[in-house]
C-alpha positions in Angstrom: 46.5 263.4 185.4 49.3 261.2 186.7 48.5 262.0 190.2 44.9 261.1 189.8 45.8 257.7 188.2 48.0 256.9 191.3 45.1 257.4 193.7 43.0 254.8 192.0 42.4 251.6 193.8 43.4 249.2 191.0 42.2 245.7 190.6 44.7 242.9 190.6 44.0 239.6 188.9 44.8 236.3 190.5 48.4 236.0 189.2 49.1 239.5 190.2 47.6 239.1 193.7 49.6 235.8 194.2 52.9 237.7 193.2 52.1 240.6 195.5 51.7 238.3 198.4 54.6 236.0 197.5 52.5 232.9 197.2 51.3 230.6 194.4 47.9 231.1 192.7 46.7 227.8 194.2 47.4 229.2 197.8 45.3 232.3 197.0 42.4 230.0 195.7 42.8 228.0 198.9 42.6 231.0 201.2 39.4 232.1 199.4 37.9 228.7 199.7 38.7 228.5 203.4 37.4 232.1 204.1 40.8 233.5 205.1 40.8 235.9 202.0 37.6 237.6 201.0 36.0 236.6 197.6 37.3 238.3 194.6 35.3 240.8 192.5 33.7 239.3 189.5 35.0 241.3 186.5 33.6 239.2 183.7 32.5 235.7 182.9 36.0 234.2 183.4 37.7 237.1 185.2 38.1 237.9 188.9 40.3 240.4 190.8 40.7 242.1 194.2 41.2 245.7 194.9 44.7 246.6 195.9 43.6 248.1 199.1 41.9 244.8 200.1 45.1 242.8 199.6 47.1 245.4 201.3 44.9 245.3 204.3 45.0 241.3 204.4 48.9 241.5 204.2 48.8 244.0 207.2 46.6 241.8 209.2 48.7 238.7 208.5 51.8 240.4 209.6 50.2 241.4 212.9 49.0 237.8 213.5 50.8 235.9 216.1 52.6 232.5 215.4 50.7 229.3 216.0 51.7 225.7 215.7 50.1 223.6 213.0 49.5 219.9 213.3 53.2 219.1 212.5 54.6 221.3 215.1 55.8 223.9 212.7 55.4 227.6 213.5 53.5 229.8 211.1 51.4 232.9 211.1 47.7 232.4 210.9 45.7 235.5 210.5 42.3 233.6 210.7 43.2 232.2 214.3 44.9 234.9 216.3 43.6 233.7 219.5 44.8 230.0 218.9 47.1 228.6 221.5 48.4 225.3 220.0 51.5 225.1 222.2 52.2 221.4 223.6 53.5 220.9 227.0 56.2 218.3 227.5 53.9 216.1 229.6 51.4 215.9 226.9 54.1 214.7 224.4 55.1 212.0 226.8 51.4 210.9 227.3 50.8 210.9 223.5 53.9 208.9 222.7 53.2 206.3 225.4 
């Protein structure tokens, strides 16, 4: 019986999903609103959750995504923009500063 339970694709609620991914619940909500993370399954009137397999696939995709630069010049992984090339050339910096 224990082997059968381990094979189940369990549902994780918002707090569990955030903990699994190492982010705040608000970040998970933001990712859903921006379409980066798929919408959760409606479990009840006030309850939602994601299948563990869905979150594991999201994490795997995010780990494979290349680094890109955000508007502040910080490097981060962006699973939703894998083809983005936001590198700024030195000549562009001089033109923007002048």
